[in-house]
C-alpha positions as CSV (number, residue, x, y, z in Angstrom):
1,M,-62.9,-75.1,105.5
2,K,-64.5,-72.9,102.8
3,P,-62.8,-72.7,99.5
4,P,-61.2,-69.4,98.4
5,G,-63.3,-67.0,96.4
6,P,-62.5,-66.1,92.8
7,R,-59.6,-63.7,92.0
8,I,-60.7,-60.8,89.9
9,R,-58.4,-58.2,88.5
10,L,-60.2,-55.0,87.6
11,V,-58.2,-52.7,85.3
12,V,-59.6,-49.1,85.2
13,P,-58.6,-45.8,83.7
14,G,-56.4,-43.7,85.9
15,N,-56.8,-40.6,83.8
16,V,-60.5,-40.0,84.7
17,R,-60.2,-38.3,88.1
18,H,-63.6,-36.6,88.3
19,N,-66.6,-38.3,89.8
20,S,-67.8,-40.0,86.6
21,G,-70.5,-42.7,86.4
22,G,-67.8,-45.2,85.2
23,N,-65.6,-44.5,88.2
24,V,-68.6,-44.8,90.6
25,Y,-69.6,-48.1,89.0
26,N,-66.1,-49.5,89.1
27,A,-65.6,-48.6,92.8
28,A,-69.0,-49.9,93.9
29,L,-68.5,-53.2,91.9
30,A,-65.1,-53.8,93.4
31,R,-66.5,-53.2,96.9
32,E,-69.5,-55.5,96.4
33,L,-67.6,-58.3,94.7
34,A,-65.3,-58.3,97.8
35,A,-68.3,-58.4,100.0
36,A,-69.6,-61.4,98.1
37,G,-66.3,-63.2,98.7
38,A,-64.1,-62.4,95.7
39,E,-60.5,-61.4,96.0
40,V,-60.4,-58.2,94.0
41,E,-57.3,-56.3,92.7
42,T,-58.1,-52.9,91.2
43,C,-55.5,-51.6,88.8
44,P,-55.8,-47.9,87.8
45,L,-53.8,-47.3,84.6
46,D,-52.8,-43.8,83.5
47,G,-52.8,-42.9,79.9
48,G,-54.5,-40.9,77.2
49,W,-57.5,-43.1,77.2
50,P,-59.5,-43.9,75.1
51,V,-56.9,-45.3,72.6
52,G,-53.9,-43.8,74.4
53,S,-50.3,-43.6,73.1
54,A,-48.3,-46.6,71.8
55,G,-46.6,-46.6,75.2
56,D,-49.9,-46.5,77.0
57,R,-51.1,-49.5,75.0
58,R,-47.9,-51.5,75.7
59,R,-48.4,-50.9,79.4
60,L,-52.0,-52.1,79.2
61,A,-50.8,-55.2,77.3
62,A,-48.3,-55.9,80.1
63,V,-50.9,-55.5,82.9
64,L,-53.3,-57.8,81.1
65,R,-50.7,-60.5,80.6
66,A,-49.1,-60.2,84.1
67,P,-49.9,-63.0,86.6
68,A,-51.8,-62.2,89.8
69,G,-49.9,-60.1,92.3
70,G,-47.1,-59.4,89.8
71,E,-45.6,-62.9,90.4
72,D,-43.8,-64.6,87.6
73,Q,-46.0,-67.6,87.7
74,A,-47.9,-68.7,84.6
75,G,-49.5,-72.0,85.6
76,D,-52.7,-72.7,87.5
77,K,-52.7,-69.6,89.5
78,A,-52.8,-67.3,86.5
79,G,-55.6,-69.3,85.0
80,E,-57.7,-68.9,88.1
81,E,-57.7,-65.1,87.9
82,I,-60.4,-63.3,85.9
83,V,-59.3,-60.1,84.2
84,L,-62.0,-57.5,83.7
85,V,-60.9,-54.3,81.9
86,D,-62.9,-51.1,81.6
87,G,-64.0,-50.5,78.0
88,L,-62.5,-47.0,78.1
89,L,-59.1,-48.7,77.9
90,A,-60.0,-51.9,76.1
91,C,-62.0,-50.7,73.2
92,G,-59.2,-48.5,71.8
93,A,-56.5,-51.0,72.4
94,P,-57.5,-54.4,70.7
95,D,-53.8,-55.3,70.2
96,A,-53.5,-55.6,74.0
97,L,-56.5,-57.9,74.3
98,E,-55.4,-60.0,71.3
99,R,-51.9,-60.5,72.8
100,A,-53.3,-61.4,76.2
101,A,-55.6,-64.0,74.6
102,A,-52.7,-65.5,72.6
103,A,-50.7,-65.7,75.9
104,G,-53.5,-67.7,77.5
105,R,-54.8,-64.8,79.5
106,P,-58.3,-64.1,78.1
107,V,-59.8,-60.7,79.2
108,W,-63.4,-59.6,79.8
109,I,-64.5,-56.1,78.9
110,L,-66.7,-54.0,81.2
111,L,-68.3,-51.6,78.7
112,H,-69.8,-48.4,80.1
113,M,-70.1,-46.5,76.9
114,P,-69.4,-47.5,73.2
115,L,-66.3,-46.0,71.6
116,D,-68.1,-44.2,68.7
117,Q,-65.0,-42.4,67.4
118,H,-63.1,-45.6,66.7
119,P,-65.5,-48.3,65.5
120,E,-62.9,-50.6,63.9
121,L,-60.8,-50.7,67.1
122,E,-63.9,-51.3,69.1
123,R,-65.0,-54.2,66.8
124,R,-61.6,-55.9,67.1
125,A,-61.5,-55.5,70.9
126,L,-65.0,-57.0,71.3
127,H,-64.1,-60.1,69.3
128,A,-60.8,-60.5,71.1
129,A,-62.4,-60.5,74.5
130,A,-63.5,-63.5,76.5
131,G,-66.8,-61.8,77.0
132,V,-68.4,-58.4,77.3
133,I,-70.4,-57.0,80.2
134,C,-72.3,-53.8,79.4
135,T,-73.5,-51.6,82.2
136,S,-76.7,-50.6,80.4
137,S,-79.1,-52.1,77.8
138,S,-78.4,-49.0,75.6
139,A,-74.7,-49.8,75.5
140,A,-75.4,-53.4,74.5
141,A,-77.8,-52.2,71.9
142,G,-75.2,-49.8,70.6
143,I,-72.6,-52.4,69.9
144,R,-75.2,-54.7,68.5
145,A,-76.3,-52.1,66.0
146,R,-72.8,-51.1,65.0
147,H,-71.0,-54.4,64.9
148,G,-73.7,-57.1,64.9
149,F,-72.2,-58.1,68.3
150,D,-75.0,-59.8,70.2
151,R,-73.0,-61.8,72.8
152,A,-72.8,-58.9,75.4
153,K,-74.4,-59.4,78.8
154,V,-75.9,-56.6,80.9
155,A,-75.2,-55.8,84.6
156,L,-77.2,-52.6,85.4
157,P,-75.8,-50.2,88.0
158,G,-77.0,-50.4,91.6
159,T,-77.8,-47.5,93.9
160,D,-76.7,-46.7,97.4
161,P,-79.5,-45.8,99.9
162,A,-79.7,-42.0,100.6
163,P,-81.8,-39.7,102.8
164,L,-85.0,-38.3,101.5
165,A,-84.5,-34.7,100.1
166,A,-86.4,-32.0,102.0
167,G,-86.6,-29.7,99.0
168,S,-86.8,-25.9,99.0
169,R,-89.0,-22.9,98.5
170,P,-88.8,-21.6,95.9
171,P,-88.1,-24.9,94.1
172,H,-84.5,-25.8,93.7
173,L,-83.3,-27.6,90.5
174,I,-80.1,-29.6,90.4
175,A,-78.1,-30.8,87.3
176,A,-75.3,-32.8,88.8
177,A,-72.8,-33.7,86.1
178,A,-69.3,-32.9,84.9
179,L,-69.2,-29.6,83.1
180,L,-68.7,-31.0,79.6
181,P,-70.3,-30.1,76.2
182,N,-72.0,-33.6,76.0
183,K,-73.8,-32.8,79.3
184,D,-75.3,-29.7,77.6
185,Q,-75.6,-27.5,80.6
186,S,-75.6,-24.6,78.1
187,L,-79.0,-25.8,76.8
188,L,-80.3,-25.9,80.4
189,I,-79.1,-22.4,81.2
190,A,-80.8,-21.1,78.0
191,A,-84.0,-22.8,79.0
192,L,-83.9,-21.4,82.5
193,A,-83.3,-17.9,81.1
194,R,-86.7,-18.1,79.6
195,L,-88.2,-18.7,83.0
196,A,-86.7,-15.7,84.8
197,G,-90.2,-14.5,85.7
198,L,-91.0,-17.6,87.8
199,P,-89.5,-18.4,91.3
200,W,-86.8,-21.0,91.3
201,T,-83.1,-21.5,92.0
202,A,-80.7,-23.9,90.3
203,S,-77.3,-25.5,90.9
204,L,-75.0,-27.1,88.4
205,P,-72.4,-29.0,90.5
206,G,-69.8,-31.0,88.6
207,S,-66.1,-31.1,87.7
208,D,-64.8,-28.0,85.9
209,T,-61.4,-29.5,85.2
210,A,-62.1,-31.8,82.3
211,D,-63.0,-28.9,80.0
212,P,-62.1,-25.7,81.7
213,G,-63.0,-23.6,78.6
214,Y,-66.5,-24.9,78.6
215,A,-66.9,-24.4,82.3
216,A,-65.7,-20.8,81.9
217,R,-68.2,-20.2,79.1
218,L,-71.1,-21.6,81.3
219,R,-70.2,-19.2,84.1
220,D,-69.9,-16.3,81.7
221,T,-73.3,-17.0,80.3
222,V,-74.9,-17.1,83.7
223,E,-73.3,-13.7,84.4
224,R,-74.2,-12.2,81.1
225,L,-77.9,-13.3,81.5
226,G,-78.1,-11.7,84.9
227,L,-78.8,-15.1,86.6
228,R,-75.8,-15.3,89.0
229,H,-78.1,-15.0,92.0
230,R,-80.4,-17.7,90.6
231,I,-77.9,-20.2,89.1
232,T,-74.7,-21.4,90.8
233,V,-71.9,-23.3,89.1
234,P,-69.8,-24.4,92.1
235,G,-67.6,-27.0,90.4
236,E,-67.3,-30.5,91.8
237,L,-68.7,-31.0,95.2
238,R,-68.2,-33.9,97.6
239,G,-69.2,-34.9,101.1
240,A,-71.3,-32.6,103.1
241,A,-71.4,-29.8,100.4
242,L,-72.8,-32.2,97.9
243,E,-75.3,-33.7,100.4
244,S,-76.5,-30.2,101.1
245,E,-77.3,-29.6,97.5
246,W,-79.2,-32.9,97.2
247,A,-81.1,-32.2,100.3
248,A,-82.3,-28.8,98.9
249,A,-83.3,-30.2,95.5
250,D,-86.9,-30.6,94.2
251,L,-86.1,-31.6,90.6
252,S,-83.0,-33.1,89.0
253,L,-82.1,-32.7,85.3
254,L,-79.8,-34.8,83.1
255,V,-80.1,-33.5,79.5
256,S,-76.9,-35.1,78.0
257,R,-76.7,-35.4,74.2
258,A,-75.6,-39.0,74.7
259,E,-75.8,-41.1,77.9
260,A,-75.4,-44.8,78.3
261,Y,-77.3,-44.9,81.5
262,G,-76.9,-41.9,83.9
263,L,-76.2,-42.9,87.5
264,V,-77.3,-39.4,88.7
265,V,-80.8,-40.4,87.7
266,T,-81.0,-43.2,90.2
267,E,-79.0,-41.2,92.8
268,S,-81.8,-38.6,92.5
269,L,-84.6,-41.2,92.8
270,A,-82.9,-42.7,95.9
271,R,-83.5,-39.3,97.5
272,G,-87.1,-39.0,96.3
273,I,-86.2,-36.4,93.6
274,P,-87.9,-36.6,90.3
275,V,-85.8,-36.3,87.1
276,V,-86.1,-34.7,83.6
277,V,-83.9,-36.6,81.0
278,R,-83.4,-36.4,77.3
279,E,-85.4,-38.7,75.2
280,G,-83.5,-41.2,73.2
281,T,-80.6,-41.6,75.7
282,G,-79.9,-44.4,78.2
283,A,-81.0,-42.0,81.0
284,V,-84.6,-43.2,80.1
285,E,-83.6,-46.7,81.3
286,A,-82.3,-45.3,84.5
287,L,-85.5,-43.3,85.0
288,A,-87.4,-46.7,84.8
289,A,-85.0,-48.3,87.4
290,G,-87.5,-47.8,90.2
291,G,-89.8,-50.4,88.8
292,V,-91.4,-48.4,86.0
293,R,-91.3,-49.9,82.4
294,A,-89.1,-47.8,80.2
295,G,-91.9,-47.5,77.7
296,A,-94.1,-46.0,80.3
297,V,-92.0,-42.9,80.9
298,E,-94.5,-40.2,80.3
299,A,-94.4,-38.0,77.2
300,L,-95.4,-34.7,78.6
301,A,-96.8,-33.3,75.3
302,G,-99.1,-36.3,75.2
303,G,-100.7,-35.5,78.5
304,E,-100.0,-38.9,80.0
305,T,-100.5,-39.4,83.7
306,A,-98.6,-42.6,84.3
307,P,-96.9,-42.7,87.8
308,V,-93.4,-41.9,86.5
309,P,-90.9,-39.9,88.6
310,G,-90.2,-37.3,85.9
311,T,-90.2,-37.3,82.2
312,A,-88.2,-37.7,79.0
313,V,-88.1,-34.7,76.6
314,A,-87.2,-34.7,72.9
315,L,-84.4,-32.1,72.6
316,A,-82.1,-30.8,69.9
317,A,-80.5,-27.3,69.9
318,D,-83.6,-25.4,70.8
319,P,-84.1,-24.8,74.5
320,A,-87.8,-24.2,74.1
321,P,-89.0,-27.8,74.7
322,L,-87.1,-28.0,77.9
323,A,-88.3,-24.6,79.0
324,D,-91.9,-25.6,78.3
325,V,-91.5,-28.8,80.5
326,L,-89.9,-26.8,83.3
327,R,-92.6,-24.1,83.1
328,R,-95.4,-26.6,83.4
329,W,-93.7,-28.3,86.4
330,L,-93.0,-24.9,88.1
331,T,-96.6,-23.8,87.7
332,D,-98.5,-27.0,88.3
333,P,-98.5,-28.1,92.0
334,A,-100.4,-31.3,91.0
335,L,-97.7,-32.3,88.6
336,Q,-95.0,-31.6,91.2
337,A,-96.8,-33.7,93.7
338,R,-97.3,-36.6,91.2
339,W,-93.7,-36.7,90.2
340,R,-92.5,-36.4,93.8
341,D,-94.8,-39.2,95.0
342,A,-93.6,-41.5,92.1
343,A,-89.9,-40.7,93.0
344,V,-90.5,-41.5,96.7
345,A,-92.3,-44.8,95.8
346,A,-89.3,-45.7,93.5
347,R,-86.8,-45.4,96.3
348,D,-87.5,-48.8,97.8
349,R,-87.5,-50.6,94.4
350,L,-84.1,-49.5,93.3
351,P,-81.6,-52.4,93.0
352,G,-78.5,-52.2,95.2
353,W,-74.9,-52.6,94.1
354,D,-75.0,-56.1,95.7
355,A,-77.3,-57.1,92.9
356,T,-74.9,-55.7,90.3
357,A,-72.1,-57.8,91.8
358,R,-74.1,-60.9,91.8
359,T,-75.0,-60.4,88.2
360,V,-71.4,-59.8,87.2
361,L,-70.3,-63.0,89.1
362,A,-73.0,-65.0,87.4
363,I,-71.9,-63.8,83.9
364,L,-68.3,-64.5,84.7
365,G,-69.2,-68.0,85.9
366,A,-67.3,-67.2,89.2
367,D,-68.4,-69.2,92.2
368,V,-68.1,-67.5,95.6
369,P,-68.3,-69.3,99.0
370,D,-71.4,-68.2,101.0
371,G,-70.6,-65.8,103.8
372,R,-66.9,-65.4,103.0
373,P,-65.7,-61.8,102.8
374,G,-63.1,-61.0,100.2
375,R,-60.7,-58.1,99.9
376,V,-60.1,-55.2,97.6
377,H,-56.5,-54.4,96.8
378,S,-54.9,-51.5,95.0
379,A,-52.4,-52.3,92.1
380,G,-49.6,-52.2,94.6
381,G,-51.2,-54.9,96.8
382,Q,-52.2,-52.6,99.6
383,A,-55.7,-53.3,100.9
384,V,-57.9,-50.3,100.4
385,G,-61.2,-51.8,101.5
386,E,-62.4,-54.8,103.3
């Protein structure tokens, strides 16, 4: 008889309801940990995260100290469970981690993006944790630079297989990201406005509920510039509607001002779609995920011709550099073919989410029995995935 797999409690933010990279990572990790044989309990916790109210932090502390399954049992069973909490909750609530450690319930942090606004809270949380798993090298480098914290391990995101995009004529550009100022869709629209004389269409699918004011301003700008027949801002798409957008795309863009990784980059490469990212962000690491060294991502201004599925552009507030890159791509069929070929070649080299789960289990020191399926539970104990 095979031994039971490790019990892992994954505590995630319940207040982020759009399709964020962190949400995608957490759900895929839970699924693949269970496929590897772990017993996974996913606990969404509402609150004003990061930091939250005093009541939010008390509820987090109670969840972190509670035994598995809500049972009042502090002995061996509680010790067998590994608690892994999303950094969006943990890094703003060090008291909760300190109390859990004092109660003999050490907690691991799963850090998607550093908490720049509250460095002292983040520093305390990192040192109170049993360990820290970062979901990108840039996140690990960020906490090392700010806090001298060099004990973080990295478990890069995986990618789900996807059909090859057919593309469109004229070329169709996609910028799939929540409509938020950090994602800087306003800069992209300004760049596209400079290219009105060239044939193209563009779509900016993403949640418009996190910052409705910014989303409204984007739509107003598209209307004011006379581009509503060229640029669509449809809000968050799922299922067949989103797949239709991906299938039509020839080039993907992620020009966020800050990005720890950028799952949309590898989601694009999985479909053979090249990507333009902002230089100096973690999206450069994602662009290299298809087997290209991050340092080899071509600098367009330097005329490099390395087989990279896109490019990284140095951007500030001026849309001109982005417009220049897009103009060159739109008017250079050889460049389009080179980027496309590199993106198609990258598809088979992208790591899957099973690799992410294996890395996390190794970091946690959690042994799983070979071939034993686990289960994913909701906070209430109902199985939501097998």
